[in-house]
C-alpha angles and dihedrals in degrees: 000000000000138000104218092243103131114225099186142006106213138180125249107240099186146357123200135167121235128187096277104006147034117246117222119194115194131187109248134146101193109144096200099061120110137180109284096025119136118240124177107229112189083341096306115122105233132176120237107245098176135006136187136166095283107020146039127207132209132190108218118198126221095256091057093045090053096048100041141042092253090096089062095056122113135180109290096031118121126233136189117245131197128170118225120265121269126207109277096021119139114258110220107155125033136284106294120177101186090237106128117219095197141298130286125210119233105236101174146348117221116198124174134154087266104046150350121229137178122210117205137182120215131187114277089247089067099041092083090066094056118101131168109258089013124128127257135169117226114189085340097308117128108231140166119238109240099182139011125198113169107299093344126086142173133222126194117225120215119213092258090057092048090052099045101038139046096229094115092047096065119105124238108279095035111141111227122202108250127204112179120213112285092221093053091049093051093047094048091046092051093047092048090049092052091047090053092051092051097049 
């Protein structure tokens, strides 16, 4: 379980293909990471496969590569990292599982002297989970939905988010990893299940 509060934006040091996975090596100097730990990487819950003083390595399977933007990463790219919650940790974002629902395409960036916004388009299957003022994780970053229009939505980025993440540095067309709010998904699932039973 994660919170969507990014701890570090780190550089991809290497990408290599194995027989059933792609190996991602990322610069990281955390001293409390061990083999088997869970780390959200661009919002995707990954298991540490190797660790040294200045890097961590993950083996990413085909299913994950197909459903997220991790397959598009190359050496030199930057990713968001967050360690999993421990008992007693402060909870500052929202409940994030690290289970990506799909990707959303960056349609536009709106930057004025008053605010910075991103507008994304998601598949229609995810649009039903979007709600104004609801929570959403974009490349692992916990954000509040500012506007919903069909299967497009906008989020406003505060200066701290602009400083600590690379959300505003992505080009139009970039496919962000999207994890919809777990509460919205459970409520919609239950309502659809009840509707099916009544029809």
